[in-house]
N, CA, C and O atoms as a Maestro MAE file, in Angstrom:
{
 s_m_m2io_version
 :::
 2.0.0
}

f_m_ct {
 s_m_title
 :::
 protein
 m_atom[328] {
  # First column is atom index #
  i_m_mmod_type
  r_m_x_coord
  r_m_y_coord
  r_m_z_coord
  i_m_residue_number
  s_m_chain_name
  s_m_pdb_residue_name
  s_m_pdb_atom_name
  i_m_atomic_number
  :::
  1 25 51.019 -6.937 4.936 1 A "MET " " N  " 7
  2 3 52.255 -6.401 5.457 1 A "MET " " CA " 6
  3 2 52.055 -4.931 5.792 1 A "MET " " C  " 6
  4 15 51.493 -4.179 4.996 1 A "MET " " O  " 8
  5 25 52.509 -4.524 6.960 2 A "LYS " " N  " 7
  6 3 52.383 -3.118 7.353 2 A "LYS " " CA " 6
  7 2 53.223 -2.239 6.432 2 A "LYS " " C  " 6
  8 15 54.229 -2.677 5.874 2 A "LYS " " O  " 8
  9 25 52.789 -0.998 6.287 3 A "LYS " " N  " 7
  10 3 53.452 -0.051 5.394 3 A "LYS " " CA " 6
  11 2 54.934 0.090 5.730 3 A "LYS " " C  " 6
  12 15 55.777 0.052 4.833 3 A "LYS " " O  " 8
  13 25 55.255 0.250 6.998 4 A "GLU " " N  " 7
  14 3 56.647 0.436 7.404 4 A "GLU " " CA " 6
  15 2 57.485 -0.805 7.100 4 A "GLU " " C  " 6
  16 15 58.637 -0.692 6.682 4 A "GLU " " O  " 8
  17 25 56.911 -1.980 7.309 5 A "ASP " " N  " 7
  18 3 57.628 -3.227 7.017 5 A "ASP " " CA " 6
  19 2 57.872 -3.381 5.519 5 A "ASP " " C  " 6
  20 15 58.940 -3.824 5.095 5 A "ASP " " O  " 8
  21 25 56.878 -3.013 4.733 6 A "LEU " " N  " 7
  22 3 57.009 -3.103 3.288 6 A "LEU " " CA " 6
  23 2 58.072 -2.122 2.783 6 A "LEU " " C  " 6
  24 15 58.880 -2.471 1.922 6 A "LEU " " O  " 8
  25 25 58.069 -0.912 3.311 7 A "LEU " " N  " 7
  26 3 59.091 0.064 2.924 7 A "LEU " " CA " 6
  27 2 60.488 -0.422 3.299 7 A "LEU " " C  " 6
  28 15 61.430 -0.250 2.525 7 A "LEU " " O  " 8
  29 25 60.630 -1.023 4.467 8 A "ARG " " N  " 7
  30 3 61.928 -1.553 4.895 8 A "ARG " " CA " 6
  31 2 62.386 -2.655 3.946 8 A "ARG " " C  " 6
  32 15 63.558 -2.702 3.573 8 A "ARG " " O  " 8
  33 25 61.482 -3.532 3.556 9 A "LYS " " N  " 7
  34 3 61.833 -4.615 2.637 9 A "LYS " " CA " 6
  35 2 62.245 -4.056 1.283 9 A "LYS " " C  " 6
  36 15 63.197 -4.549 0.678 9 A "LYS " " O  " 8
  37 25 61.549 -3.041 0.800 10 A "ILE " " N  " 7
  38 3 61.912 -2.398 -0.465 10 A "ILE " " CA " 6
  39 2 63.321 -1.821 -0.367 10 A "ILE " " C  " 6
  40 15 64.117 -1.972 -1.293 10 A "ILE " " O  " 8
  41 25 63.633 -1.163 0.744 11 A "GLN " " N  " 7
  42 3 64.971 -0.601 0.936 11 A "GLN " " CA " 6
  43 2 66.036 -1.687 0.921 11 A "GLN " " C  " 6
  44 15 67.091 -1.515 0.312 11 A "GLN " " O  " 8
  45 25 65.768 -2.794 1.582 12 A "GLU " " N  " 7
  46 3 66.738 -3.884 1.649 12 A "GLU " " CA " 6
  47 2 67.001 -4.480 0.272 12 A "GLU " " C  " 6
  48 15 68.153 -4.688 -0.110 12 A "GLU " " O  " 8
  49 25 65.942 -4.751 -0.465 13 A "VAL " " N  " 7
  50 3 66.094 -5.368 -1.778 13 A "VAL " " CA " 6
  51 2 66.746 -4.386 -2.749 13 A "VAL " " C  " 6
  52 15 67.581 -4.776 -3.565 13 A "VAL " " O  " 8
  53 25 66.367 -3.128 -2.662 14 A "GLU " " N  " 7
  54 3 66.957 -2.118 -3.540 14 A "GLU " " CA " 6
  55 2 68.449 -1.955 -3.258 14 A "GLU " " C  " 6
  56 15 69.242 -1.817 -4.190 14 A "GLU " " O  " 8
  57 25 68.833 -1.968 -2.000 15 A "PHE " " N  " 7
  58 3 70.247 -1.878 -1.632 15 A "PHE " " CA " 6
  59 2 71.022 -3.054 -2.225 15 A "PHE " " C  " 6
  60 15 72.094 -2.869 -2.800 15 A "PHE " " O  " 8
  61 25 70.478 -4.256 -2.083 16 A "ALA " " N  " 7
  62 3 71.145 -5.446 -2.615 16 A "ALA " " CA " 6
  63 2 71.255 -5.374 -4.142 16 A "ALA " " C  " 6
  64 15 72.275 -5.771 -4.705 16 A "ALA " " O  " 8
  65 25 70.222 -4.874 -4.811 17 A "ALA " " N  " 7
  66 3 70.247 -4.754 -6.267 17 A "ALA " " CA " 6
  67 2 71.310 -3.748 -6.709 17 A "ALA " " C  " 6
  68 15 72.039 -4.001 -7.668 17 A "ALA " " O  " 8
  69 25 71.402 -2.623 -6.025 18 A "VAL " " N  " 7
  70 3 72.422 -1.620 -6.361 18 A "VAL " " CA " 6
  71 2 73.816 -2.197 -6.125 18 A "VAL " " C  " 6
  72 15 74.722 -1.993 -6.932 18 A "VAL " " O  " 8
  73 25 73.981 -2.910 -5.030 19 A "ASP " " N  " 7
  74 3 75.270 -3.515 -4.716 19 A "ASP " " CA " 6
  75 2 75.679 -4.516 -5.801 19 A "ASP " " C  " 6
  76 15 76.823 -4.511 -6.254 19 A "ASP " " O  " 8
  77 25 74.750 -5.364 -6.212 20 A "LEU " " N  " 7
  78 3 75.057 -6.318 -7.274 20 A "LEU " " CA " 6
  79 2 75.295 -5.622 -8.612 20 A "LEU " " C  " 6
  80 15 76.116 -6.074 -9.410 20 A "LEU " " O  " 8
  81 25 74.589 -4.535 -8.855 21 A "ASN " " N  " 7
  82 3 74.809 -3.762 -10.069 21 A "ASN " " CA " 6
  83 2 76.241 -3.245 -10.105 21 A "ASN " " C  " 6
  84 15 76.901 -3.321 -11.141 21 A "ASN " " O  " 8
  85 25 76.725 -2.723 -8.993 22 A "LEU " " N  " 7
  86 3 78.105 -2.243 -8.918 22 A "LEU " " CA " 6
  87 2 79.093 -3.391 -9.121 22 A "LEU " " C  " 6
  88 15 80.105 -3.233 -9.804 22 A "LEU " " O  " 8
  89 25 78.796 -4.533 -8.532 23 A "TYR " " N  " 7
  90 3 79.643 -5.713 -8.709 23 A "TYR " " CA " 6
  91 2 79.703 -6.110 -10.185 23 A "TYR " " C  " 6
  92 15 80.773 -6.411 -10.713 23 A "TYR " " O  " 8
  93 25 78.545 -6.106 -10.841 24 A "LEU " " N  " 7
  94 3 78.492 -6.487 -12.250 24 A "LEU " " CA " 6
  95 2 79.198 -5.484 -13.152 24 A "LEU " " C  " 6
  96 15 79.618 -5.837 -14.254 24 A "LEU " " O  " 8
  97 25 79.335 -4.242 -12.703 25 A "ASP " " N  " 7
  98 3 80.131 -3.278 -13.459 25 A "ASP " " CA " 6
  99 2 81.591 -3.747 -13.558 25 A "ASP " " C  " 6
  100 15 82.261 -3.518 -14.565 25 A "ASP " " O  " 8
  101 25 82.065 -4.403 -12.502 26 A "MET " " N  " 7
  102 3 83.454 -4.881 -12.467 26 A "MET " " CA " 6
  103 2 83.594 -6.286 -13.053 26 A "MET " " C  " 6
  104 15 84.628 -6.622 -13.630 26 A "MET " " O  " 8
  105 25 82.549 -7.105 -12.902 27 A "TYR " " N  " 7
  106 3 82.605 -8.500 -13.335 27 A "TYR " " CA " 6
  107 2 81.377 -8.840 -14.193 27 A "TYR " " C  " 6
  108 15 80.515 -9.611 -13.772 27 A "TYR " " O  " 8
  109 25 81.307 -8.265 -15.386 28 A "PRO " " N  " 7
  110 3 80.100 -8.423 -16.205 28 A "PRO " " CA " 6
  111 2 79.858 -9.844 -16.711 28 A "PRO " " C  " 6
  112 15 78.759 -10.156 -17.169 28 A "PRO " " O  " 8
  113 25 80.860 -10.699 -16.636 29 A "ASP " " N  " 7
  114 3 80.696 -12.065 -17.133 29 A "ASP " " CA " 6
  115 2 80.244 -13.043 -16.056 29 A "ASP " " C  " 6
  116 15 80.126 -14.239 -16.325 29 A "ASP " " O  " 8
  117 25 79.992 -12.568 -14.862 30 A "ASN " " N  " 7
  118 3 79.574 -13.440 -13.758 30 A "ASN " " CA " 6
  119 2 78.081 -13.752 -13.909 30 A "ASN " " C  " 6
  120 15 77.224 -12.944 -13.551 30 A "ASN " " O  " 8
  121 25 77.797 -14.916 -14.438 31 A "GLN " " N  " 7
  122 3 76.409 -15.291 -14.725 31 A "GLN " " CA " 6
  123 2 75.583 -15.495 -13.455 31 A "GLN " " C  " 6
  124 15 74.392 -15.184 -13.442 31 A "GLN " " O  " 8
  125 25 76.192 -16.011 -12.394 32 A "MET " " N  " 7
  126 3 75.445 -16.198 -11.143 32 A "MET " " CA " 6
  127 2 75.039 -14.848 -10.554 32 A "MET " " C  " 6
  128 15 73.917 -14.688 -10.073 32 A "MET " " O  " 8
  129 25 75.941 -13.890 -10.594 33 A "ALA " " N  " 7
  130 3 75.621 -12.555 -10.074 33 A "ALA " " CA " 6
  131 2 74.523 -11.910 -10.909 33 A "ALA " " C  " 6
  132 15 73.630 -11.253 -10.374 33 A "ALA " " O  " 8
  133 25 74.596 -12.100 -12.220 34 A "LEU " " N  " 7
  134 3 73.560 -11.539 -13.092 34 A "LEU " " CA " 6
  135 2 72.208 -12.183 -12.824 34 A "LEU " " C  " 6
  136 15 71.183 -11.503 -12.807 34 A "LEU " " O  " 8
  137 25 72.207 -13.493 -12.615 35 A "ARG " " N  " 7
  138 3 70.959 -14.190 -12.288 35 A "ARG " " CA " 6
  139 2 70.389 -13.664 -10.966 35 A "ARG " " C  " 6
  140 15 69.192 -13.399 -10.861 35 A "ARG " " O  " 8
  141 25 71.256 -13.518 -9.964 36 A "ASP " " N  " 7
  142 3 70.809 -12.989 -8.673 36 A "ASP " " CA " 6
  143 2 70.290 -11.562 -8.803 36 A "ASP " " C  " 6
  144 15 69.286 -11.199 -8.191 36 A "ASP " " O  " 8
  145 25 70.983 -10.756 -9.607 37 A "TYR " " N  " 7
  146 3 70.550 -9.379 -9.829 37 A "TYR " " CA " 6
  147 2 69.154 -9.347 -10.456 37 A "TYR " " C  " 6
  148 15 68.284 -8.597 -10.013 37 A "TYR " " O  " 8
  149 25 68.950 -10.160 -11.481 38 A "ASN " " N  " 7
  150 3 67.637 -10.179 -12.144 38 A "ASN " " CA " 6
  151 2 66.531 -10.649 -11.203 38 A "ASN " " C  " 6
  152 15 65.404 -10.160 -11.282 38 A "ASN " " O  " 8
  153 25 66.837 -11.579 -10.328 39 A "CYS " " N  " 7
  154 3 65.851 -12.019 -9.325 39 A "CYS " " CA " 6
  155 2 65.507 -10.889 -8.365 39 A "CYS " " C  " 6
  156 15 64.345 -10.698 -8.007 39 A "CYS " " O  " 8
  157 25 66.525 -10.141 -7.951 40 A "LEU " " N  " 7
  158 3 66.277 -9.014 -7.050 40 A "LEU " " CA " 6
  159 2 65.453 -7.925 -7.730 40 A "LEU " " C  " 6
  160 15 64.568 -7.334 -7.111 40 A "LEU " " O  " 8
  161 25 65.740 -7.663 -8.995 41 A "VAL " " N  " 7
  162 3 64.978 -6.655 -9.733 41 A "VAL " " CA " 6
  163 2 63.510 -7.065 -9.827 41 A "VAL " " C  " 6
  164 15 62.617 -6.236 -9.654 41 A "VAL " " O  " 8
  165 25 63.264 -8.349 -10.102 42 A "GLN " " N  " 7
  166 3 61.884 -8.825 -10.172 42 A "GLN " " CA " 6
  167 2 61.200 -8.700 -8.821 42 A "GLN " " C  " 6
  168 15 60.051 -8.265 -8.741 42 A "GLN " " O  " 8
  169 25 61.902 -9.081 -7.758 43 A "GLU " " N  " 7
  170 3 61.337 -8.959 -6.415 43 A "GLU " " CA " 6
  171 2 61.043 -7.500 -6.080 43 A "GLU " " C  " 6
  172 15 60.005 -7.191 -5.495 43 A "GLU " " O  " 8
  173 25 61.948 -6.614 -6.448 44 A "LEU " " N  " 7
  174 3 61.761 -5.187 -6.185 44 A "LEU " " CA " 6
  175 2 60.553 -4.643 -6.927 44 A "LEU " " C  " 6
  176 15 59.776 -3.873 -6.364 44 A "LEU " " O  " 8
  177 25 60.386 -5.032 -8.177 45 A "MET " " N  " 7
  178 3 59.216 -4.596 -8.938 45 A "MET " " CA " 6
  179 2 57.930 -5.090 -8.285 45 A "MET " " C  " 6
  180 15 56.949 -4.352 -8.201 45 A "MET " " O  " 8
  181 25 57.935 -6.336 -7.826 46 A "ASN " " N  " 7
  182 3 56.751 -6.895 -7.169 46 A "ASN " " CA " 6
  183 2 56.449 -6.176 -5.860 46 A "ASN " " C  " 6
  184 15 55.288 -5.901 -5.557 46 A "ASN " " O  " 8
  185 25 57.474 -5.873 -5.090 47 A "LEU " " N  " 7
  186 3 57.271 -5.167 -3.822 47 A "LEU " " CA " 6
  187 2 56.719 -3.768 -4.046 47 A "LEU " " C  " 6
  188 15 55.822 -3.329 -3.327 47 A "LEU " " O  " 8
  189 25 57.248 -3.072 -5.037 48 A "LYS " " N  " 7
  190 3 56.760 -1.723 -5.332 48 A "LYS " " CA " 6
  191 2 55.317 -1.765 -5.834 48 A "LYS " " C  " 6
  192 15 54.509 -0.899 -5.498 48 A "LYS " " O  " 8
  193 25 55.003 -2.777 -6.641 49 A "ARG " " N  " 7
  194 3 53.623 -2.932 -7.117 49 A "ARG " " CA " 6
  195 2 52.686 -3.196 -5.942 49 A "ARG " " C  " 6
  196 15 51.588 -2.644 -5.881 49 A "ARG " " O  " 8
  197 25 53.122 -4.041 -5.011 50 A "LEU " " N  " 7
  198 3 52.333 -4.325 -3.817 50 A "LEU " " CA " 6
  199 2 52.118 -3.057 -2.997 50 A "LEU " " C  " 6
  200 15 51.016 -2.805 -2.510 50 A "LEU " " O  " 8
  201 25 53.172 -2.265 -2.847 51 A "TYR " " N  " 7
  202 3 53.048 -1.000 -2.114 51 A "TYR " " CA " 6
  203 2 52.004 -0.107 -2.778 51 A "TYR " " C  " 6
  204 15 51.131 0.438 -2.102 51 A "TYR " " O  " 8
  205 25 52.090 0.043 -4.084 52 A "GLU " " N  " 7
  206 3 51.176 0.937 -4.792 52 A "GLU " " CA " 6
  207 2 49.735 0.457 -4.734 52 A "GLU " " C  " 6
  208 15 48.814 1.271 -4.671 52 A "GLU " " O  " 8
  209 25 49.531 -0.851 -4.755 53 A "MET " " N  " 7
  210 3 48.170 -1.384 -4.661 53 A "MET " " CA " 6
  211 2 47.558 -1.087 -3.297 53 A "MET " " C  " 6
  212 15 46.347 -0.895 -3.190 53 A "MET " " O  " 8
  213 25 48.380 -1.049 -2.261 54 A "ASN " " N  " 7
  214 3 47.874 -0.870 -0.905 54 A "ASN " " CA " 6
  215 2 47.977 0.549 -0.365 54 A "ASN " " C  " 6
  216 15 47.160 0.957 0.460 54 A "ASN " " O  " 8
  217 25 48.978 1.311 -0.824 55 A "TYR " " N  " 7
  218 3 49.238 2.602 -0.183 55 A "TYR " " CA " 6
  219 2 49.334 3.768 -1.149 55 A "TYR " " C  " 6
  220 15 49.540 4.896 -0.702 55 A "TYR " " O  " 8
  221 25 49.195 3.556 -2.445 56 A "GLY " " N  " 7
  222 3 49.263 4.647 -3.406 56 A "GLY " " CA " 6
  223 2 50.617 4.713 -4.096 56 A "GLY " " C  " 6
  224 15 51.451 3.825 -3.920 56 A "GLY " " O  " 8
  225 25 50.836 5.765 -4.881 57 A "PRO " " N  " 7
  226 3 52.063 5.869 -5.675 57 A "PRO " " CA " 6
  227 2 53.326 5.774 -4.815 57 A "PRO " " C  " 6
  228 15 53.402 6.343 -3.726 57 A "PRO " " O  " 8
  229 25 54.296 5.053 -5.324 58 A "PHE " " N  " 7
  230 3 55.560 4.884 -4.605 58 A "PHE " " CA " 6
  231 2 56.561 5.951 -4.997 58 A "PHE " " C  " 6
  232 15 57.334 6.424 -4.164 58 A "PHE " " O  " 8
  233 25 56.548 6.329 -6.262 59 A "SER " " N  " 7
  234 3 57.506 7.327 -6.724 59 A "SER " " CA " 6
  235 2 56.855 8.206 -7.783 59 A "SER " " C  " 6
  236 15 55.766 7.914 -8.279 59 A "SER " " O  " 8
  237 25 57.526 9.254 -8.105 60 A "ASN " " N  " 7
  238 3 57.027 10.216 -9.067 60 A "ASN " " CA " 6
  239 2 57.857 10.090 -10.346 60 A "ASN " " C  " 6
  240 15 58.644 9.153 -10.476 60 A "ASN " " O  " 8
  241 25 57.699 10.983 -11.256 61 A "PHE " " N  " 7
  242 3 58.514 11.083 -12.454 61 A "PHE " " CA " 6
  243 2 58.332 9.920 -13.417 61 A "PHE " " C  " 6
  244 15 59.307 9.382 -13.942 61 A "PHE " " O  " 8
  245 25 57.088 9.536 -13.647 62 A "GLY " " N  " 7
  246 3 56.796 8.602 -14.710 62 A "GLY " " CA " 6
  247 2 56.981 7.133 -14.410 62 A "GLY " " C  " 6
  248 15 56.962 6.320 -15.334 62 A "GLY " " O  " 8
  249 25 57.158 6.762 -13.167 63 A "THR " " N  " 7
  250 3 57.326 5.343 -12.871 63 A "THR " " CA " 6
  251 2 56.130 4.747 -12.145 63 A "THR " " C  " 6
  252 15 56.075 3.534 -11.942 63 A "THR " " O  " 8
  253 25 55.180 5.572 -11.755 64 A "SER " " N  " 7
  254 3 53.998 5.091 -11.040 64 A "SER " " CA " 6
  255 2 52.743 5.643 -11.695 64 A "SER " " C  " 6
  256 15 52.659 6.829 -12.014 64 A "SER " " O  " 8
  257 25 51.775 4.765 -11.888 65 A "PHE " " N  " 7
  258 3 50.480 5.219 -12.384 65 A "PHE " " CA " 6
  259 2 49.729 5.891 -11.245 65 A "PHE " " C  " 6
  260 15 50.043 5.676 -10.074 65 A "PHE " " O  " 8
  261 25 48.751 6.693 -11.585 66 A "ASN " " N  " 7
  262 3 47.944 7.360 -10.589 66 A "ASN " " CA " 6
  263 2 46.506 7.311 -11.048 66 A "ASN " " C  " 6
  264 15 46.224 6.948 -12.189 66 A "ASN " " O  " 8
  265 25 45.605 7.672 -10.172 67 A "GLN " " N  " 7
  266 3 44.185 7.672 -10.493 67 A "GLN " " CA " 6
  267 2 43.644 9.085 -10.395 67 A "GLN " " C  " 6
  268 15 44.274 9.976 -9.827 67 A "GLN " " O  " 8
  269 25 42.454 9.268 -10.964 68 A "TYR " " N  " 7
  270 3 41.785 10.564 -10.874 68 A "TYR " " CA " 6
  271 2 40.993 10.612 -9.582 68 A "TYR " " C  " 6
  272 15 40.317 9.634 -9.263 68 A "TYR " " O  " 8
  273 25 41.038 11.667 -8.839 69 A "PRO " " N  " 7
  274 3 41.884 12.828 -9.063 69 A "PRO " " CA " 6
  275 2 43.333 12.527 -8.676 69 A "PRO " " C  " 6
  276 15 43.600 11.656 -7.847 69 A "PRO " " O  " 8
  277 25 44.250 13.254 -9.284 70 A "PHE " " N  " 7
  278 3 45.675 13.069 -9.037 70 A "PHE " " CA " 6
  279 2 45.936 13.194 -7.541 70 A "PHE " " C  " 6
  280 15 45.670 14.239 -6.948 70 A "PHE " " O  " 8
  281 25 46.453 12.139 -6.937 71 A "SER " " N  " 7
  282 3 46.531 12.113 -5.475 71 A "SER " " CA " 6
  283 2 47.941 12.140 -4.930 71 A "SER " " C  " 6
  284 15 48.129 12.057 -3.716 71 A "SER " " O  " 8
  285 25 48.931 12.252 -5.786 72 A "TRP " " N  " 7
  286 3 50.309 12.188 -5.314 72 A "TRP " " CA " 6
  287 2 50.572 13.205 -4.199 72 A "TRP " " C  " 6
  288 15 51.223 12.878 -3.207 72 A "TRP " " O  " 8
  289 25 50.083 14.409 -4.352 73 A "VAL " " N  " 7
  290 3 50.369 15.451 -3.367 73 A "VAL " " CA " 6
  291 2 49.477 15.354 -2.137 73 A "VAL " " C  " 6
  292 15 49.729 16.039 -1.145 73 A "VAL " " O  " 8
  293 25 48.438 14.519 -2.176 74 A "ASN " " N  " 7
  294 3 47.516 14.416 -1.047 74 A "ASN " " CA " 6
  295 2 47.920 13.361 -0.032 74 A "ASN " " C  " 6
  296 15 47.442 13.380 1.102 74 A "ASN " " O  " 8
  297 25 48.778 12.457 -0.415 75 A "GLU " " N  " 7
  298 3 49.189 11.364 0.458 75 A "GLU " " CA " 6
  299 2 50.518 11.709 1.118 75 A "GLU " " C  " 6
  300 15 51.265 12.546 0.611 75 A "GLU " " O  " 8
  301 25 50.816 11.070 2.245 76 A "PRO " " N  " 7
  302 3 52.162 11.241 2.793 76 A "PRO " " CA " 6
  303 2 53.180 10.650 1.812 76 A "PRO " " C  " 6
  304 15 52.882 9.682 1.112 76 A "PRO " " O  " 8
  305 25 54.350 11.220 1.765 77 A "TRP " " N  " 7
  306 3 55.407 10.664 0.940 77 A "TRP " " CA " 6
  307 2 55.746 9.287 1.464 77 A "TRP " " C  " 6
  308 15 55.603 9.046 2.662 77 A "TRP " " O  " 8
  309 25 56.194 8.363 0.610 78 A "PRO " " N  " 7
  310 3 56.467 7.001 1.066 78 A "PRO " " CA " 6
  311 2 57.452 6.924 2.227 78 A "PRO " " C  " 6
  312 15 57.374 5.994 3.029 78 A "PRO " " O  " 8
  313 25 58.358 7.859 2.335 79 A "TRP " " N  " 7
  314 3 59.361 7.809 3.401 79 A "TRP " " CA " 6
  315 2 58.907 8.513 4.679 79 A "TRP " " C  " 6
  316 15 59.610 8.470 5.688 79 A "TRP " " O  " 8
  317 25 57.748 9.155 4.648 80 A "GLU " " N  " 7
  318 3 57.236 9.805 5.844 80 A "GLU " " CA " 6
  319 2 56.499 8.809 6.710 80 A "GLU " " C  " 6
  320 15 55.756 7.966 6.207 80 A "GLU " " O  " 8
  321 25 56.702 8.903 8.009 81 A "THR " " N  " 7
  322 3 55.965 8.035 8.914 81 A "THR " " CA " 6
  323 2 54.635 8.677 9.245 81 A "THR " " C  " 6
  324 15 54.505 9.901 9.275 81 A "THR " " O  " 8
  325 25 53.675 7.853 9.485 82 A "GLU " " N  " 7
  326 3 52.339 8.368 9.800 82 A "GLU " " CA " 6
  327 2 52.159 8.503 11.277 82 A "GLU " " C  " 6
  328 15 51.096 8.923 11.734 82 A "GLU " " O  " 8
  :::
 }
 m_bond[327] {
  # First column is bond index #
  i_m_from
  i_m_to
  i_m_order
  :::
  1 1 2 1
  2 2 3 1
  3 3 4 2
  4 3 5 1
  5 5 6 1
  6 6 7 1
  7 7 8 2
  8 7 9 1
  9 9 10 1
  10 10 11 1
  11 11 12 2
  12 11 13 1
  13 13 14 1
  14 14 15 1
  15 15 16 2
  16 15 17 1
  17 17 18 1
  18 18 19 1
  19 19 20 2
  20 19 21 1
  21 21 22 1
  22 22 23 1
  23 23 24 2
  24 23 25 1
  25 25 26 1
  26 26 27 1
  27 27 28 2
  28 27 29 1
  29 29 30 1
  30 30 31 1
  31 31 32 2
  32 31 33 1
  33 33 34 1
  34 34 35 1
  35 35 36 2
  36 35 37 1
  37 37 38 1
  38 38 39 1
  39 39 40 2
  40 39 41 1
  41 41 42 1
  42 42 43 1
  43 43 44 2
  44 43 45 1
  45 45 46 1
  46 46 47 1
  47 47 48 2
  48 47 49 1
  49 49 50 1
  50 50 51 1
  51 51 52 2
  52 51 53 1
  53 53 54 1
  54 54 55 1
  55 55 56 2
  56 55 57 1
  57 57 58 1
  58 58 59 1
  59 59 60 2
  60 59 61 1
  61 61 62 1
  62 62 63 1
  63 63 64 2
  64 63 65 1
  65 65 66 1
  66 66 67 1
  67 67 68 2
  68 67 69 1
  69 69 70 1
  70 70 71 1
  71 71 72 2
  72 71 73 1
  73 73 74 1
  74 74 75 1
  75 75 76 2
  76 75 77 1
  77 77 78 1
  78 78 79 1
  79 79 80 2
  80 79 81 1
  81 81 82 1
  82 82 83 1
  83 83 84 2
  84 83 85 1
  85 85 86 1
  86 86 87 1
  87 87 88 2
  88 87 89 1
  89 89 90 1
  90 90 91 1
  91 91 92 2
  92 91 93 1
  93 93 94 1
  94 94 95 1
  95 95 96 2
  96 95 97 1
  97 97 98 1
  98 98 99 1
  99 99 100 2
  100 99 101 1
  101 101 102 1
  102 102 103 1
  103 103 104 2
  104 103 105 1
  105 105 106 1
  106 106 107 1
  107 107 108 2
  108 107 109 1
  109 109 110 1
  110 110 111 1
  111 111 112 2
  112 111 113 1
  113 113 114 1
  114 114 115 1
  115 115 116 2
  116 115 117 1
  117 117 118 1
  118 118 119 1
  119 119 120 2
  120 119 121 1
  121 121 122 1
  122 122 123 1
  123 123 124 2
  124 123 125 1
  125 125 126 1
  126 126 127 1
  127 127 128 2
  128 127 129 1
  129 129 130 1
  130 130 131 1
  131 131 132 2
  132 131 133 1
  133 133 134 1
  134 134 135 1
  135 135 136 2
  136 135 137 1
  137 137 138 1
  138 138 139 1
  139 139 140 2
  140 139 141 1
  141 141 142 1
  142 142 143 1
  143 143 144 2
  144 143 145 1
  145 145 146 1
  146 146 147 1
  147 147 148 2
  148 147 149 1
  149 149 150 1
  150 150 151 1
  151 151 152 2
  152 151 153 1
  153 153 154 1
  154 154 155 1
  155 155 156 2
  156 155 157 1
  157 157 158 1
  158 158 159 1
  159 159 160 2
  160 159 161 1
  161 161 162 1
  162 162 163 1
  163 163 164 2
  164 163 165 1
  165 165 166 1
  166 166 167 1
  167 167 168 2
  168 167 169 1
  169 169 170 1
  170 170 171 1
  171 171 172 2
  172 171 173 1
  173 173 174 1
  174 174 175 1
  175 175 176 2
  176 175 177 1
  177 177 178 1
  178 178 179 1
  179 179 180 2
  180 179 181 1
  181 181 182 1
  182 182 183 1
  183 183 184 2
  184 183 185 1
  185 185 186 1
  186 186 187 1
  187 187 188 2
  188 187 189 1
  189 189 190 1
  190 190 191 1
  191 191 192 2
  192 191 193 1
  193 193 194 1
  194 194 195 1
  195 195 196 2
  196 195 197 1
  197 197 198 1
  198 198 199 1
  199 199 200 2
  200 199 201 1
  201 201 202 1
  202 202 203 1
  203 203 204 2
  204 203 205 1
  205 205 206 1
  206 206 207 1
  207 207 208 2
  208 207 209 1
  209 209 210 1
  210 210 211 1
  211 211 212 2
  212 211 213 1
  213 213 214 1
  214 214 215 1
  215 215 216 2
  216 215 217 1
  217 217 218 1
  218 218 219 1
  219 219 220 2
  220 219 221 1
  221 221 222 1
  222 222 223 1
  223 223 224 2
  224 223 225 1
  225 225 226 1
  226 226 227 1
  227 227 228 2
  228 227 229 1
  229 229 230 1
  230 230 231 1
  231 231 232 2
  232 231 233 1
  233 233 234 1
  234 234 235 1
  235 235 236 2
  236 235 237 1
  237 237 238 1
  238 238 239 1
  239 239 240 2
  240 239 241 1
  241 241 242 1
  242 242 243 1
  243 243 244 2
  244 243 245 1
  245 245 246 1
  246 246 247 1
  247 247 248 2
  248 247 249 1
  249 249 250 1
  250 250 251 1
  251 251 252 2
  252 251 253 1
  253 253 254 1
  254 254 255 1
  255 255 256 2
  256 255 257 1
  257 257 258 1
  258 258 259 1
  259 259 260 2
  260 259 261 1
  261 261 262 1
  262 262 263 1
  263 263 264 2
  264 263 265 1
  265 265 266 1
  266 266 267 1
  267 267 268 2
  268 267 269 1
  269 269 270 1
  270 270 271 1
  271 271 272 2
  272 271 273 1
  273 273 274 1
  274 274 275 1
  275 275 276 2
  276 275 277 1
  277 277 278 1
  278 278 279 1
  279 279 280 2
  280 279 281 1
  281 281 282 1
  282 282 283 1
  283 283 284 2
  284 283 285 1
  285 285 286 1
  286 286 287 1
  287 287 288 2
  288 287 289 1
  289 289 290 1
  290 290 291 1
  291 291 292 2
  292 291 293 1
  293 293 294 1
  294 294 295 1
  295 295 296 2
  296 295 297 1
  297 297 298 1
  298 298 299 1
  299 299 300 2
  300 299 301 1
  301 301 302 1
  302 302 303 1
  303 303 304 2
  304 303 305 1
  305 305 306 1
  306 306 307 1
  307 307 308 2
  308 307 309 1
  309 309 310 1
  310 310 311 1
  311 311 312 2
  312 311 313 1
  313 313 314 1
  314 314 315 1
  315 315 316 2
  316 315 317 1
  317 317 318 1
  318 318 319 1
  319 319 320 2
  320 319 321 1
  321 321 322 1
  322 322 323 1
  323 323 324 2
  324 323 325 1
  325 325 326 1
  326 326 327 1
  327 327 328 2
  :::
 }
}
């Protein structure tokens, strides 16, 4: 998957997860919504892992592993186009 396509998919899934999270704030007993939310979270984690395996760290602040030498500042930011 191309970098731009993968980033777009991450944005879409993340948006849906946030939307369902807000819904669950109002309706915490909705088991179907919770199941859907957990599926989206798993998909989002997998997409971010795929991004990092192919293009480097996705985010900063303790959520992404890095390799030596520290390369976070050497790569384009995930939202920058090449």
